[in-house]
C-alpha positions in Angstrom: 0.0 0.0 0.0 2.9 2.3 0.4 3.5 2.4 -3.3 0.0 3.8 -4.1 0.0 7.1 -6.0 -2.6 9.8 -6.0 -4.5 8.2 -8.7 -4.7 5.0 -6.8 -6.1 6.8 -3.8 -8.7 8.5 -5.9 -10.0 5.3 -7.3 -10.0 3.8 -3.9 -12.2 6.8 -3.0 -14.6 5.9 -5.8 -14.7 2.3 -4.5 -15.6 3.5 -0.9 -18.3 6.0 -2.3 -19.9 3.2 -4.4 -19.9 1.0 -1.3 -21.6 3.7 0.7 -24.2 4.0 -2.0 -24.8 0.3 -2.1 -25.3 0.2 1.7 -27.6 3.2 1.5 -29.8 1.4 -1.2 -29.9 -1.7 1.0 -30.9 0.1 4.2 -33.5 2.1 2.4 -35.0 -1.0 0.8 -35.3 -2.5 4.3 -37.4 0.4 5.5 -40.0 0.2 2.7 -43.1 -2.2 3.4 -43.5 -5.1 1.3 -46.8 -4.0 -0.2 -45.2 -0.8 -1.6 -43.1 -2.8 -4.2 -46.2 -4.6 -5.6 -48.2 -1.3 -5.5 -45.6 0.4 -7.5 -45.3 -2.4 -9.9 -41.7 -3.3 -9.1 -40.1 -6.5 -8.1 -41.1 -8.0 -4.8 -39.2 -6.7 -1.6 -37.5 -10.1 -1.1 -36.0 -10.0 -4.6 -34.6 -6.5 -4.1 -33.3 -7.2 -0.7 -31.3 -10.2 -2.2 -29.9 -8.0 -5.0 -29.0 -5.2 -2.7 -27.4 -7.6 -0.2 -25.2 -9.0 -2.9 -24.3 -5.6 -4.2 -23.3 -4.4 -0.7 -21.2 -7.6 -0.1 -19.4 -7.2 -3.3 -19.0 -3.4 -2.8 -17.6 -3.8 0.6 -15.2 -6.5 -0.5 -13.8 -4.3 -3.3 -13.7 -1.3 -1.0 -11.4 -3.0 1.6 -9.4 -5.1 -1.0 -6.8 -2.4 -1.6 -6.0 -2.0 2.2 -6.2 -5.8 3.0 -4.7 -7.3 -0.1 -2.7 -4.3 -1.3 -4.5 -4.7 -4.8 -4.5 -1.9 -7.2 -7.7 0.1 -6.9 -7.7 0.9 -10.5 -7.6 -2.6 -11.6 -10.3 -3.5 -9.0 -12.7 -0.7 -10.2 -12.3 -1.8 -13.8 -13.6 -5.4 -13.0 -17.2 -6.4 -13.9 -18.2 -7.2 -10.3 -17.9 -3.7 -8.8 -19.4 -2.3 -11.8 -22.4 -4.5 -11.7 -23.0 -4.1 -8.0 -22.8 -0.2 -8.5 -25.4 -0.6 -11.4 -27.7 -2.7 -9.3 -27.8 -0.1 -6.4 -28.1 2.7 -8.9 -31.2 1.3 -10.5 -32.7 0.8 -7.2 -32.1 4.3 -6.1 -33.0 6.0 -9.4 -36.1 3.8 -10.4 -37.5 1.8 -7.4 -36.9 4.2 -4.6 -38.9 7.1 -6.1 -41.6 4.8 -7.0 -42.1 3.2 -3.7 -41.4 6.6 -1.6 -45.2 7.6 -1.4 -45.9 4.2 0.3 -43.3 4.7 3.0 -44.7 5.4 6.5 -44.1 8.9 7.5 -45.3 11.1 10.3 -45.9 8.2 12.6 -48.0 6.3 10.2 -50.8 8.8 10.1 -53.8 7.4 8.3 -54.9 10.9 6.9 -52.1 11.5 4.7 -52.0 10.9 0.9 -49.1 10.8 -1.5 -49.1 14.7 -1.7 -49.6 15.5 1.9 -52.2 15.4 4.5 -55.9 15.6 3.6 
């Protein structure tokens, strides 16, 4: 790790940011009720949870690999697995999360609130 240059540290930072995004997607999916996924016309919660667990595990492994193994972050980032993990989390955050957001419980689960606010 002592022979890393500035570019290696930059790509390592990208791996860490990608892992943070994958973890955020996983945590967010766990807070959404099961019925929200079917109401929004998306995959079931169980399927998204499995996909996002795999993406978080892969992203975490690739984020710690430069420190643990001394591997080049540039070579790791150009592999297919970290790219696929990032794409999986990005699809959830860009497509599924906005679709299921109106169905998340807010304000203590008030029954007098619609998707555009209270009524």
